[in-house]
PDB file of N, CA, C and O in Angstrom:
ATOM      1  N   MET A   1       0.811  -1.133  -0.226  1.00  0.00           N
ATOM      2  CA  MET A   1       0.046  -0.562   0.036  1.00  0.00           C
ATOM      3  C   MET A   1       0.515   0.797  -0.027  1.00  0.00           C
ATOM      4  O   MET A   1      -0.130   1.537  -0.769  1.00  0.00           O
ATOM      5  N   GLY A   2       1.694   1.386   0.711  1.00  0.00           N
ATOM      6  CA  GLY A   2       2.758   2.341   0.897  1.00  0.00           C
ATOM      7  C   GLY A   2       3.573   2.778  -0.809  1.00  0.00           C
ATOM      8  O   GLY A   2       3.877   3.886  -1.252  1.00  0.00           O
ATOM      9  N   SER A   3       3.704   1.597  -1.337  1.00  0.00           N
ATOM     10  CA  SER A   3       4.435   1.744  -2.645  1.00  0.00           C
ATOM     11  C   SER A   3       3.561   2.288  -3.475  1.00  0.00           C
ATOM     12  O   SER A   3       3.749   3.170  -4.312  1.00  0.00           O
ATOM     13  N   VAL A   4       2.377   1.585  -3.137  1.00  0.00           N
ATOM     14  CA  VAL A   4       1.348   2.427  -4.421  1.00  0.00           C
ATOM     15  C   VAL A   4       1.561   4.204  -4.357  1.00  0.00           C
ATOM     16  O   VAL A   4       1.894   5.111  -5.120  1.00  0.00           O
ATOM     17  N   ALA A   5       1.086   3.997  -2.766  1.00  0.00           N
ATOM     18  CA  ALA A   5       0.816   5.635  -2.518  1.00  0.00           C
ATOM     19  C   ALA A   5       1.939   6.015  -3.151  1.00  0.00           C
ATOM     20  O   ALA A   5       1.683   5.946  -4.353  1.00  0.00           O
ATOM     21  N   THR A   6       3.401   6.495  -2.940  1.00  0.00           N
ATOM     22  CA  THR A   6       4.247   6.968  -3.400  1.00  0.00           C
ATOM     23  C   THR A   6       4.474   7.216  -4.363  1.00  0.00           C
ATOM     24  O   THR A   6       5.109   8.251  -4.564  1.00  0.00           O
ATOM     25  N   VAL A   7       3.971   6.187  -5.712  1.00  0.00           N
ATOM     26  CA  VAL A   7       4.313   6.007  -7.149  1.00  0.00           C
ATOM     27  C   VAL A   7       2.837   6.858  -7.407  1.00  0.00           C
ATOM     28  O   VAL A   7       2.845   7.780  -8.223  1.00  0.00           O
ATOM     29  N   ILE A   8       1.893   6.595  -6.862  1.00  0.00           N
ATOM     30  CA  ILE A   8       0.422   7.618  -7.377  1.00  0.00           C
ATOM     31  C   ILE A   8       1.430   8.873  -7.080  1.00  0.00           C
ATOM     32  O   ILE A   8       2.085   9.467  -7.936  1.00  0.00           O
ATOM     33  N   ILE A   9       1.407   9.179  -5.503  1.00  0.00           N
ATOM     34  CA  ILE A   9       1.944  11.028  -5.013  1.00  0.00           C
ATOM     35  C   ILE A   9       3.270  11.869  -6.197  1.00  0.00           C
ATOM     36  O   ILE A   9       3.220  12.842  -6.949  1.00  0.00           O
ATOM     37  N   SER A  10       4.197  11.014  -5.880  1.00  0.00           N
ATOM     38  CA  SER A  10       5.061  11.533  -7.002  1.00  0.00           C
ATOM     39  C   SER A  10       4.758  11.627  -8.873  1.00  0.00           C
ATOM     40  O   SER A  10       5.222  12.413  -9.699  1.00  0.00           O
ATOM     41  N   THR A  11       3.879  10.570  -9.023  1.00  0.00           N
ATOM     42  CA  THR A  11       3.124  11.038 -10.654  1.00  0.00           C
ATOM     43  C   THR A  11       2.641  11.977 -10.262  1.00  0.00           C
ATOM     44  O   THR A  11       3.367  12.970 -10.215  1.00  0.00           O
ATOM     45  N   ILE A  12       1.252  12.106  -9.814  1.00  0.00           N
ATOM     46  CA  ILE A  12       0.795  13.573  -9.297  1.00  0.00           C
ATOM     47  C   ILE A  12       1.953  14.979  -9.567  1.00  0.00           C
ATOM     48  O   ILE A  12       2.304  15.407 -10.667  1.00  0.00           O
ATOM     49  N   LEU A  13       2.344  15.451  -8.316  1.00  0.00           N
ATOM     50  CA  LEU A  13       3.837  16.053  -8.342  1.00  0.00           C
ATOM     51  C   LEU A  13       3.722  16.164  -9.879  1.00  0.00           C
ATOM     52  O   LEU A  13       3.294  17.142 -10.492  1.00  0.00           O
ATOM     53  N   ILE A  14       4.164  15.029 -10.391  1.00  0.00           N
ATOM     54  CA  ILE A  14       5.727  15.550 -11.652  1.00  0.00           C
ATOM     55  C   ILE A  14       4.725  15.987 -12.826  1.00  0.00           C
ATOM     56  O   ILE A  14       4.985  16.337 -13.977  1.00  0.00           O
ATOM     57  N   ALA A  15       3.372  15.842 -12.097  1.00  0.00           N
ATOM     58  CA  ALA A  15       2.368  15.936 -13.689  1.00  0.00           C
ATOM     59  C   ALA A  15       2.091  17.154 -13.215  1.00  0.00           C
ATOM     60  O   ALA A  15       1.891  18.024 -14.063  1.00  0.00           O
ATOM     61  N   PHE A  16       2.016  17.487 -11.946  1.00  0.00           N
ATOM     62  CA  PHE A  16       1.540  19.273 -12.008  1.00  0.00           C
ATOM     63  C   PHE A  16       2.719  19.690 -12.452  1.00  0.00           C
ATOM     64  O   PHE A  16       2.669  20.347 -13.492  1.00  0.00           O
ATOM     65  N   THR A  17       4.229  19.428 -11.775  1.00  0.00           N
ATOM     66  CA  THR A  17       5.649  20.190 -11.952  1.00  0.00           C
ATOM     67  C   THR A  17       5.694  20.688 -13.878  1.00  0.00           C
ATOM     68  O   THR A  17       6.259  21.689 -14.318  1.00  0.00           O
ATOM     69  N   ASP A  18       5.028  19.782 -14.595  1.00  0.00           N
ATOM     70  CA  ASP A  18       5.182  19.581 -15.785  1.00  0.00           C
ATOM     71  C   ASP A  18       4.284  18.937 -16.497  1.00  0.00           C
ATOM     72  O   ASP A  18       4.290  17.709 -16.583  1.00  0.00           O
ATOM     73  N   PRO A  19       3.140  19.938 -17.271  1.00  0.00           N
ATOM     74  CA  PRO A  19       2.212  19.463 -17.712  1.00  0.00           C
ATOM     75  C   PRO A  19       2.421  19.298 -19.131  1.00  0.00           C
ATOM     76  O   PRO A  19       1.623  18.888 -19.974  1.00  0.00           O
ATOM     77  N   LYS A  20       3.694  19.706 -19.274  1.00  0.00           N
ATOM     78  CA  LYS A  20       3.432  19.013 -21.088  1.00  0.00           C
ATOM     79  C   LYS A  20       3.940  18.096 -21.401  1.00  0.00           C
ATOM     80  O   LYS A  20       4.337  18.225 -22.559  1.00  0.00           O
ATOM     81  N   PHE A  21       4.177  17.143 -20.980  1.00  0.00           N
ATOM     82  CA  PHE A  21       3.873  15.901 -21.015  1.00  0.00           C
ATOM     83  C   PHE A  21       2.993  15.115 -20.603  1.00  0.00           C
ATOM     84  O   PHE A  21       2.359  15.502 -19.621  1.00  0.00           O
ATOM     85  N   GLU A  22       2.518  13.251 -21.412  1.00  0.00           N
ATOM     86  CA  GLU A  22       1.812  13.350 -20.951  1.00  0.00           C
ATOM     87  C   GLU A  22       1.829  12.369 -19.496  1.00  0.00           C
ATOM     88  O   GLU A  22       2.760  12.139 -18.724  1.00  0.00           O
ATOM     89  N   PHE A  23       0.409  11.908 -19.477  1.00  0.00           N
ATOM     90  CA  PHE A  23       0.075  11.224 -18.424  1.00  0.00           C
ATOM     91  C   PHE A  23       0.872  10.108 -18.616  1.00  0.00           C
ATOM     92  O   PHE A  23       1.875  10.105 -17.903  1.00  0.00           O
ATOM     93  N   ILE A  24       0.725   9.056 -19.438  1.00  0.00           N
ATOM     94  CA  ILE A  24       1.661   7.660 -18.760  1.00  0.00           C
ATOM     95  C   ILE A  24       3.297   7.851 -19.117  1.00  0.00           C
ATOM     96  O   ILE A  24       4.010   7.020 -18.554  1.00  0.00           O
ATOM     97  N   GLN A  25       3.866   8.651 -19.819  1.00  0.00           N
ATOM     98  CA  GLN A  25       5.299   9.163 -19.891  1.00  0.00           C
ATOM     99  C   GLN A  25       6.149   9.425 -18.444  1.00  0.00           C
ATOM    100  O   GLN A  25       7.297   9.104 -18.138  1.00  0.00           O
ATOM    101  N   ILE A  26       4.719  10.403 -17.413  1.00  0.00           N
ATOM    102  CA  ILE A  26       5.341  10.551 -16.491  1.00  0.00           C
ATOM    103  C   ILE A  26       5.368   9.329 -15.872  1.00  0.00           C
ATOM    104  O   ILE A  26       6.466   8.893 -15.527  1.00  0.00           O
ATOM    105  N   LEU A  27       3.977   8.434 -15.579  1.00  0.00           N
ATOM    106  CA  LEU A  27       4.050   7.021 -14.531  1.00  0.00           C
ATOM    107  C   LEU A  27       5.016   6.145 -15.016  1.00  0.00           C
ATOM    108  O   LEU A  27       5.485   5.491 -14.084  1.00  0.00           O
ATOM    109  N   PHE A  28       5.461   5.892 -15.997  1.00  0.00           N
ATOM    110  CA  PHE A  28       6.241   5.115 -16.629  1.00  0.00           C
ATOM    111  C   PHE A  28       7.826   5.705 -16.118  1.00  0.00           C
ATOM    112  O   PHE A  28       8.735   4.915 -16.376  1.00  0.00           O
ATOM    113  N   GLU A  29       8.206   6.886 -15.488  1.00  0.00           N
ATOM    114  CA  GLU A  29       8.961   7.114 -15.335  1.00  0.00           C
ATOM    115  C   GLU A  29       9.131   6.794 -13.343  1.00  0.00           C
ATOM    116  O   GLU A  29       9.651   6.094 -12.475  1.00  0.00           O
ATOM    117  N   VAL A  30       8.411   7.711 -13.567  1.00  0.00           N
ATOM    118  CA  VAL A  30       7.910   7.492 -11.931  1.00  0.00           C
ATOM    119  C   VAL A  30       8.645   5.517 -11.588  1.00  0.00           C
ATOM    120  O   VAL A  30       9.730   5.123 -11.160  1.00  0.00           O
ATOM    121  N   VAL A  31       7.622   4.918 -11.962  1.00  0.00           N
ATOM    122  CA  VAL A  31       7.984   3.082 -11.574  1.00  0.00           C
ATOM    123  C   VAL A  31       8.838   2.664 -11.840  1.00  0.00           C
ATOM    124  O   VAL A  31       9.380   1.708 -11.286  1.00  0.00           O
ATOM    125  N   SER A  32       9.401   3.563 -13.239  1.00  0.00           N
ATOM    126  CA  SER A  32      11.371   2.857 -12.913  1.00  0.00           C
ATOM    127  C   SER A  32      12.072   3.753 -12.386  1.00  0.00           C
ATOM    128  O   SER A  32      13.281   3.797 -12.616  1.00  0.00           O
ATOM    129  N   ALA A  33      11.507   4.578 -11.637  1.00  0.00           N
ATOM    130  CA  ALA A  33      12.668   5.406 -10.510  1.00  0.00           C
ATOM    131  C   ALA A  33      12.461   4.793  -9.460  1.00  0.00           C
ATOM    132  O   ALA A  33      13.452   4.482  -8.799  1.00  0.00           O
ATOM    133  N   PHE A  34      11.348   4.487  -9.052  1.00  0.00           N
ATOM    134  CA  PHE A  34      10.505   3.377  -7.588  1.00  0.00           C
ATOM    135  C   PHE A  34      11.105   2.554  -7.579  1.00  0.00           C
ATOM    136  O   PHE A  34      11.348   2.088  -6.465  1.00  0.00           O
ATOM    137  N   ALA A  35      11.796   1.772  -8.969  1.00  0.00           N
ATOM    138  CA  ALA A  35      11.949   0.087  -9.272  1.00  0.00           C
ATOM    139  C   ALA A  35      12.965   0.088  -9.332  1.00  0.00           C
ATOM    140  O   ALA A  35      13.214  -1.093  -9.090  1.00  0.00           O
ATOM    141  N   THR A  36      14.334   0.798  -9.568  1.00  0.00           N
ATOM    142  CA  THR A  36      15.471   1.536  -9.765  1.00  0.00           C
ATOM    143  C   THR A  36      16.055   0.591 -10.512  1.00  0.00           C
ATOM    144  O   THR A  36      17.046  -0.119 -10.341  1.00  0.00           O
ATOM    145  N   VAL A  37      14.938   0.753 -11.730  1.00  0.00           N
ATOM    146  CA  VAL A  37      15.431  -0.188 -12.914  1.00  0.00           C
ATOM    147  C   VAL A  37      15.528   0.369 -13.972  1.00  0.00           C
ATOM    148  O   VAL A  37      15.047  -0.363 -14.838  1.00  0.00           O
ATOM    149  N   GLY A  38      16.106   1.806 -14.609  1.00  0.00           N
ATOM    150  CA  GLY A  38      17.022   2.006 -15.641  1.00  0.00           C
ATOM    151  C   GLY A  38      16.323   3.006 -16.514  1.00  0.00           C
ATOM    152  O   GLY A  38      16.373   4.190 -16.845  1.00  0.00           O
ATOM    153  N   LEU A  39      15.593   1.813 -16.726  1.00  0.00           N
ATOM    154  CA  LEU A  39      14.240   2.738 -18.282  1.00  0.00           C
ATOM    155  C   LEU A  39      13.889   3.720 -18.159  1.00  0.00           C
ATOM    156  O   LEU A  39      13.752   4.171 -17.022  1.00  0.00           O
ATOM    157  N   SER A  40      13.583   4.493 -19.309  1.00  0.00           N
ATOM    158  CA  SER A  40      13.594   6.167 -19.506  1.00  0.00           C
ATOM    159  C   SER A  40      12.524   6.027 -21.040  1.00  0.00           C
ATOM    160  O   SER A  40      12.436   5.216 -21.962  1.00  0.00           O
ATOM    161  N   THR A  41      11.852   7.287 -20.663  1.00  0.00           N
ATOM    162  CA  THR A  41      10.375   6.935 -21.534  1.00  0.00           C
ATOM    163  C   THR A  41      11.724   8.010 -22.548  1.00  0.00           C
ATOM    164  O   THR A  41      11.557   7.890 -23.761  1.00  0.00           O
ATOM    165  N   GLY A  42      12.892   8.931 -22.157  1.00  0.00           N
ATOM    166  CA  GLY A  42      13.552   9.957 -22.767  1.00  0.00           C
ATOM    167  C   GLY A  42      13.042  11.696 -22.288  1.00  0.00           C
ATOM    168  O   GLY A  42      13.337  12.731 -22.887  1.00  0.00           O
ATOM    169  N   ILE A  43      12.605  11.620 -21.632  1.00  0.00           N
ATOM    170  CA  ILE A  43      11.987  12.821 -20.707  1.00  0.00           C
ATOM    171  C   ILE A  43      13.031  13.065 -19.515  1.00  0.00           C
ATOM    172  O   ILE A  43      12.462  14.013 -18.973  1.00  0.00           O
ATOM    173  N   THR A  44      13.704  12.933 -19.066  1.00  0.00           N
ATOM    174  CA  THR A  44      14.246  13.043 -17.252  1.00  0.00           C
ATOM    175  C   THR A  44      15.019  14.246 -17.880  1.00  0.00           C
ATOM    176  O   THR A  44      15.190  15.303 -17.273  1.00  0.00           O
ATOM    177  N   GLY A  45      15.459  14.008 -19.104  1.00  0.00           N
ATOM    178  CA  GLY A  45      16.618  15.412 -19.389  1.00  0.00           C
ATOM    179  C   GLY A  45      15.795  16.203 -19.416  1.00  0.00           C
ATOM    180  O   GLY A  45      16.216  17.074 -18.655  1.00  0.00           O
ATOM    181  N   SER A  46      14.759  16.546 -19.830  1.00  0.00           N
ATOM    182  CA  SER A  46      13.955  18.068 -20.145  1.00  0.00           C
ATOM    183  C   SER A  46      12.799  17.892 -18.720  1.00  0.00           C
ATOM    184  O   SER A  46      12.955  18.966 -18.139  1.00  0.00           O
ATOM    185  N   ILE A  47      12.306  17.510 -18.339  1.00  0.00           N
ATOM    186  CA  ILE A  47      11.855  17.652 -16.737  1.00  0.00           C
ATOM    187  C   ILE A  47      12.213  19.378 -15.921  1.00  0.00           C
ATOM    188  O   ILE A  47      13.195  20.086 -16.145  1.00  0.00           O
ATOM    189  N   SER A  48      11.425  19.576 -15.271  1.00  0.00           N
ATOM    190  CA  SER A  48      12.089  20.825 -14.126  1.00  0.00           C
ATOM    191  C   SER A  48      13.135  19.687 -13.407  1.00  0.00           C
ATOM    192  O   SER A  48      13.458  18.500 -13.420  1.00  0.00           O
ATOM    193  N   THR A  49      13.434  21.151 -12.698  1.00  0.00           N
ATOM    194  CA  THR A  49      14.330  20.484 -11.812  1.00  0.00           C
ATOM    195  C   THR A  49      13.753  20.135 -10.453  1.00  0.00           C
ATOM    196  O   THR A  49      14.269  19.380  -9.630  1.00  0.00           O
ATOM    197  N   ALA A  50      12.311  20.965 -10.305  1.00  0.00           N
ATOM    198  CA  ALA A  50      11.538  19.600  -9.088  1.00  0.00           C
ATOM    199  C   ALA A  50      11.183  18.393  -9.193  1.00  0.00           C
ATOM    200  O   ALA A  50      11.187  17.589  -8.260  1.00  0.00           O
ATOM    201  N   ALA A  51      10.717  18.073 -10.770  1.00  0.00           N
ATOM    202  CA  ALA A  51      10.091  16.959 -10.971  1.00  0.00           C
ATOM    203  C   ALA A  51      11.516  16.144 -10.936  1.00  0.00           C
ATOM    204  O   ALA A  51      11.567  15.250 -10.091  1.00  0.00           O
ATOM    205  N   LYS A  52      12.762  16.358 -11.812  1.00  0.00           N
ATOM    206  CA  LYS A  52      13.823  15.397 -11.051  1.00  0.00           C
ATOM    207  C   LYS A  52      14.652  15.211  -8.921  1.00  0.00           C
ATOM    208  O   LYS A  52      15.074  14.380  -8.117  1.00  0.00           O
ATOM    209  N   LEU A  53      14.382  16.645  -9.092  1.00  0.00           N
ATOM    210  CA  LEU A  53      14.194  16.122  -7.038  1.00  0.00           C
ATOM    211  C   LEU A  53      12.675  15.191  -6.676  1.00  0.00           C
ATOM    212  O   LEU A  53      12.618  14.877  -5.487  1.00  0.00           O
ATOM    213  N   ILE A  54      11.824  14.859  -7.275  1.00  0.00           N
ATOM    214  CA  ILE A  54      11.076  13.976  -6.722  1.00  0.00           C
ATOM    215  C   ILE A  54      11.400  12.996  -7.649  1.00  0.00           C
ATOM    216  O   ILE A  54      10.378  12.312  -7.718  1.00  0.00           O
ATOM    217  N   LEU A  55      12.218  12.537  -8.392  1.00  0.00           N
ATOM    218  CA  LEU A  55      11.889  10.918  -8.928  1.00  0.00           C
ATOM    219  C   LEU A  55      12.776  11.436  -8.037  1.00  0.00           C
ATOM    220  O   LEU A  55      12.031  11.789  -7.122  1.00  0.00           O
ATOM    221  N   ILE A  56      14.286  11.809  -7.596  1.00  0.00           N
ATOM    222  CA  ILE A  56      15.433  11.452  -6.705  1.00  0.00           C
ATOM    223  C   ILE A  56      14.494  11.077  -5.923  1.00  0.00           C
ATOM    224  O   ILE A  56      14.213   9.886  -6.052  1.00  0.00           O
ATOM    225  N   VAL A  57      13.746  11.788  -4.960  1.00  0.00           N
ATOM    226  CA  VAL A  57      13.729  11.244  -3.345  1.00  0.00           C
ATOM    227  C   VAL A  57      12.820   9.482  -3.395  1.00  0.00           C
ATOM    228  O   VAL A  57      12.976   8.464  -2.720  1.00  0.00           O
ATOM    229  N   THR A  58      11.441  10.004  -5.080  1.00  0.00           N
ATOM    230  CA  THR A  58      11.419   8.626  -5.448  1.00  0.00           C
ATOM    231  C   THR A  58      12.503   7.396  -5.499  1.00  0.00           C
ATOM    232  O   THR A  58      12.375   6.389  -4.803  1.00  0.00           O
ATOM    233  N   MET A  59      13.360   7.564  -6.221  1.00  0.00           N
ATOM    234  CA  MET A  59      14.336   6.829  -5.932  1.00  0.00           C
ATOM    235  C   MET A  59      14.923   6.345  -4.271  1.00  0.00           C
ATOM    236  O   MET A  59      14.735   5.242  -3.756  1.00  0.00           O
ATOM    237  N   TYR A  60      15.303   6.943  -3.956  1.00  0.00           N
ATOM    238  CA  TYR A  60      16.010   6.611  -2.377  1.00  0.00           C
ATOM    239  C   TYR A  60      15.116   5.669  -1.498  1.00  0.00           C
ATOM    240  O   TYR A  60      15.331   4.992  -0.492  1.00  0.00           O
ATOM    241  N   ILE A  61      14.019   5.905  -2.295  1.00  0.00           N
ATOM    242  CA  ILE A  61      12.744   5.412  -1.062  1.00  0.00           C
ATOM    243  C   ILE A  61      12.686   3.992  -1.905  1.00  0.00           C
ATOM    244  O   ILE A  61      13.098   2.990  -1.321  1.00  0.00           O
ATOM    245  N   GLY A  62      12.295   3.894  -2.970  1.00  0.00           N
ATOM    246  CA  GLY A  62      12.306   2.122  -3.699  1.00  0.00           C
ATOM    247  C   GLY A  62      13.249   1.723  -3.518  1.00  0.00           C
ATOM    248  O   GLY A  62      13.154   0.497  -3.550  1.00  0.00           O
ATOM    249  N   ARG A  63      15.017   2.283  -3.167  1.00  0.00           N
ATOM    250  CA  ARG A  63      15.320   1.581  -3.280  1.00  0.00           C
ATOM    251  C   ARG A  63      15.538   1.332  -1.306  1.00  0.00           C
ATOM    252  O   ARG A  63      15.178   0.210  -0.951  1.00  0.00           O
ATOM    253  N   VAL A  64      15.939   2.041  -0.418  1.00  0.00           N
ATOM    254  CA  VAL A  64      15.862   1.323   0.932  1.00  0.00           C
ATOM    255  C   VAL A  64      14.455   0.495   1.135  1.00  0.00           C
ATOM    256  O   VAL A  64      14.326  -0.272   2.089  1.00  0.00           O
ATOM    257  N   GLY A  65      13.260   0.733   0.034  1.00  0.00           N
ATOM    258  CA  GLY A  65      12.167  -0.031   1.187  1.00  0.00           C
ATOM    259  C   GLY A  65      11.238   1.004   1.760  1.00  0.00           C
ATOM    260  O   GLY A  65      11.598   1.958   2.449  1.00  0.00           O
ATOM    261  N   ILE A  66       9.978   0.710   1.395  1.00  0.00           N
ATOM    262  CA  ILE A  66       9.160   1.838   2.190  1.00  0.00           C
ATOM    263  C   ILE A  66       8.933   1.512   4.134  1.00  0.00           C
ATOM    264  O   ILE A  66       8.979   2.397   4.989  1.00  0.00           O
ATOM    265  N   LEU A  67       8.750   0.362   4.334  1.00  0.00           N
ATOM    266  CA  LEU A  67       8.398   0.026   5.023  1.00  0.00           C
ATOM    267  C   LEU A  67      10.064   0.484   6.240  1.00  0.00           C
ATOM    268  O   LEU A  67      10.158   1.003   7.352  1.00  0.00           O
ATOM    269  N   LEU A  68      11.125  -0.086   5.197  1.00  0.00           N
ATOM    270  CA  LEU A  68      12.064   0.256   6.301  1.00  0.00           C
ATOM    271  C   LEU A  68      12.271   1.530   6.592  1.00  0.00           C
ATOM    272  O   LEU A  68      12.977   1.577   7.600  1.00  0.00           O
ATOM    273  N   LEU A  69      11.900   2.986   6.059  1.00  0.00           N
ATOM    274  CA  LEU A  69      11.972   4.240   5.958  1.00  0.00           C
ATOM    275  C   LEU A  69      11.293   4.633   6.917  1.00  0.00           C
ATOM    276  O   LEU A  69      11.618   5.465   7.764  1.00  0.00           O
ATOM    277  N   MET A  70       9.554   3.586   6.751  1.00  0.00           N
ATOM    278  CA  MET A  70       8.737   3.965   7.732  1.00  0.00           C
ATOM    279  C   MET A  70       8.972   3.746   8.924  1.00  0.00           C
ATOM    280  O   MET A  70       8.694   4.633   9.732  1.00  0.00           O
ATOM    281  N   SER A  71       9.597   2.406   9.416  1.00  0.00           N
ATOM    282  CA  SER A  71       9.780   2.021  11.032  1.00  0.00           C
ATOM    283  C   SER A  71      11.572   3.613  11.535  1.00  0.00           C
ATOM    284  O   SER A  71      11.761   4.112  12.644  1.00  0.00           O
ATOM    285  N   ALA A  72      12.375   3.870  10.307  1.00  0.00           N
ATOM    286  CA  ALA A  72      13.578   5.030  11.015  1.00  0.00           C
ATOM    287  C   ALA A  72      13.143   5.977  11.371  1.00  0.00           C
ATOM    288  O   ALA A  72      13.534   6.566  12.379  1.00  0.00           O
ATOM    289  N   ILE A  73      11.950   6.466  10.403  1.00  0.00           N
ATOM    290  CA  ILE A  73      10.800   7.344  10.903  1.00  0.00           C
ATOM    291  C   ILE A  73       9.922   7.670  12.198  1.00  0.00           C
ATOM    292  O   ILE A  73       9.758   8.651  12.922  1.00  0.00           O
ATOM    293  N   LEU A  74       9.404   6.268  12.125  1.00  0.00           N
ATOM    294  CA  LEU A  74       8.371   6.277  13.508  1.00  0.00           C
ATOM    295  C   LEU A  74       9.779   5.738  14.522  1.00  0.00           C
ATOM    296  O   LEU A  74       9.812   6.244  15.644  1.00  0.00           O
ATOM    297  N   GLY A  75      10.612   5.013  14.259  1.00  0.00           N
ATOM    298  CA  GLY A  75      10.791   4.704  15.734  1.00  0.00           C
ATOM    299  C   GLY A  75      10.280   3.832  15.941  1.00  0.00           C
ATOM    300  O   GLY A  75       9.256   3.501  15.342  1.00  0.00           O
ATOM    301  N   ASP A  76      11.294   2.594  17.657  1.00  0.00           N
ATOM    302  CA  ASP A  76       9.781   1.503  17.734  1.00  0.00           C
ATOM    303  C   ASP A  76       9.356   2.136  19.120  1.00  0.00           C
ATOM    304  O   ASP A  76       9.961   2.471  20.138  1.00  0.00           O
ATOM    305  N   PRO A  77       8.115   2.147  18.719  1.00  0.00           N
ATOM    306  CA  PRO A  77       6.453   2.605  19.379  1.00  0.00           C
ATOM    307  C   PRO A  77       6.794   2.242  21.311  1.00  0.00           C
ATOM    308  O   PRO A  77       6.384   2.883  22.278  1.00  0.00           O
ATOM    309  N   ARG A  78       7.359   1.440  21.290  1.00  0.00           N
ATOM    310  CA  ARG A  78       7.285   0.612  22.590  1.00  0.00           C
ATOM    311  C   ARG A  78       8.445   0.105  22.659  1.00  0.00           C
ATOM    312  O   ARG A  78       8.625  -0.891  21.959  1.00  0.00           O
ATOM    313  N   PRO A  79       9.782   0.682  23.638  1.00  0.00           N
ATOM    314  CA  PRO A  79      10.821   0.621  23.775  1.00  0.00           C
ATOM    315  C   PRO A  79      10.651  -0.746  24.269  1.00  0.00           C
ATOM    316  O   PRO A  79       9.489  -0.994  24.591  1.00  0.00           O
ATOM    317  N   SER A  80      11.412  -1.613  24.404  1.00  0.00           N
ATOM    318  CA  SER A  80      11.691  -2.936  25.533  1.00  0.00           C
ATOM    319  C   SER A  80      12.166  -2.761  27.001  1.00  0.00           C
ATOM    320  O   SER A  80      13.092  -2.051  27.391  1.00  0.00           O
ATOM    321  N   LYS A  81      11.394  -3.504  27.689  1.00  0.00           N
ATOM    322  CA  LYS A  81      12.165  -3.548  29.139  1.00  0.00           C
ATOM    323  C   LYS A  81      13.070  -4.404  29.296  1.00  0.00           C
ATOM    324  O   LYS A  81      13.737  -4.527  30.324  1.00  0.00           O
ATOM    325  N   ILE A  82      13.237  -5.483  27.666  1.00  0.00           N
ATOM    326  CA  ILE A  82      14.377  -6.789  28.748  1.00  0.00           C
ATOM    327  C   ILE A  82      15.541  -6.054  27.558  1.00  0.00           C
ATOM    328  O   ILE A  82      15.457  -5.580  26.425  1.00  0.00           O
ATOM    329  N   HIS A  83      16.805  -6.328  28.745  1.00  0.00           N
ATOM    330  CA  HIS A  83      18.349  -5.881  28.218  1.00  0.00           C
ATOM    331  C   HIS A  83      18.819  -6.942  28.207  1.00  0.00           C
ATOM    332  O   HIS A  83      18.455  -7.692  29.112  1.00  0.00           O
ATOM    333  N   TYR A  84      19.581  -7.343  27.436  1.00  0.00           N
ATOM    334  CA  TYR A  84      20.367  -8.567  26.859  1.00  0.00           C
ATOM    335  C   TYR A  84      21.018  -8.394  27.646  1.00  0.00           C
ATOM    336  O   TYR A  84      20.647  -7.335  28.153  1.00  0.00           O
ATOM    337  N   PRO A  85      21.838  -8.761  28.155  1.00  0.00           N
ATOM    338  CA  PRO A  85      23.923  -8.913  28.314  1.00  0.00           C
ATOM    339  C   PRO A  85      24.703  -9.118  27.087  1.00  0.00           C
ATOM    340  O   PRO A  85      24.504  -9.877  26.139  1.00  0.00           O
ATOM    341  N   GLU A  86      25.448  -8.443  27.273  1.00  0.00           N
ATOM    342  CA  GLU A  86      26.874  -8.435  26.312  1.00  0.00           C
ATOM    343  C   GLU A  86      28.097  -9.197  26.753  1.00  0.00           C
ATOM    344  O   GLU A  86      28.247  -9.552  27.922  1.00  0.00           O
ATOM    345  N   GLU A  87      28.803  -9.393  25.980  1.00  0.00           N
ATOM    346  CA  GLU A  87      30.173 -10.484  26.535  1.00  0.00           C
ATOM    347  C   GLU A  87      30.895 -10.006  25.139  1.00  0.00           C
ATOM    348  O   GLU A  87      30.504 -10.272  24.003  1.00  0.00           O
ATOM    349  N   ASN A  88      31.984  -9.275  25.490  1.00  0.00           N
ATOM    350  CA  ASN A  88      33.483  -9.803  23.830  1.00  0.00           C
ATOM    351  C   ASN A  88      33.861 -10.907  23.919  1.00  0.00           C
ATOM    352  O   ASN A  88      33.696 -11.426  25.023  1.00  0.00           O
ATOM    353  N   LEU A  89      34.317 -11.483  23.165  1.00  0.00           N
ATOM    354  CA  LEU A  89      35.254 -13.071  23.047  1.00  0.00           C
ATOM    355  C   LEU A  89      35.816 -13.035  22.873  1.00  0.00           C
ATOM    356  O   LEU A  89      35.928 -11.987  22.237  1.00  0.00           O
ATOM    357  N   LEU A  90      37.083 -13.746  22.939  1.00  0.00           N
ATOM    358  CA  LEU A  90      39.051 -13.423  22.535  1.00  0.00           C
ATOM    359  C   LEU A  90      38.496 -15.084  21.515  1.00  0.00           C
ATOM    360  O   LEU A  90      38.048 -16.194  21.804  1.00  0.00           O
ATOM    361  N   VAL A  91      38.777 -14.535  20.602  1.00  0.00           N
ATOM    362  CA  VAL A  91      38.347 -15.381  19.472  1.00  0.00           C
ATOM    363  C   VAL A  91      39.078 -16.248  18.788  1.00  0.00           C
ATOM    364  O   VAL A  91      39.148 -15.801  17.643  1.00  0.00           O
ATOM    365  N   GLY A  92      39.903 -17.662  18.900  1.00  0.00           N
ATOM    366  CA  GLY A  92      41.451 -18.015  18.141  1.00  0.00           C
ATOM    367  C   GLY A  92      42.816 -18.215  18.773  1.00  0.00           C
ATOM    368  O   GLY A  92      43.794 -18.458  18.066  1.00  0.00           O
TER     369      GLY A  92
END
């Protein structure tokens, strides 16, 4: 669900920043960026700087993973009261 929302939001934002491109071209660029595939329709060089930044953020979210990113931002809601002992072992 988070991945679909990321792709939809990124596509809508780029469609607002660059309305001269077709929706299907923008959607293809965003899905390709999210999946870090490397395919392009050729419009990446001619989109605005804001759209390029949106694609960069989309690529980062796609590479890191939406669940990992959300857990890193939100953190642990209930810190554990259990603490395991740690020991340094000399091996060899």
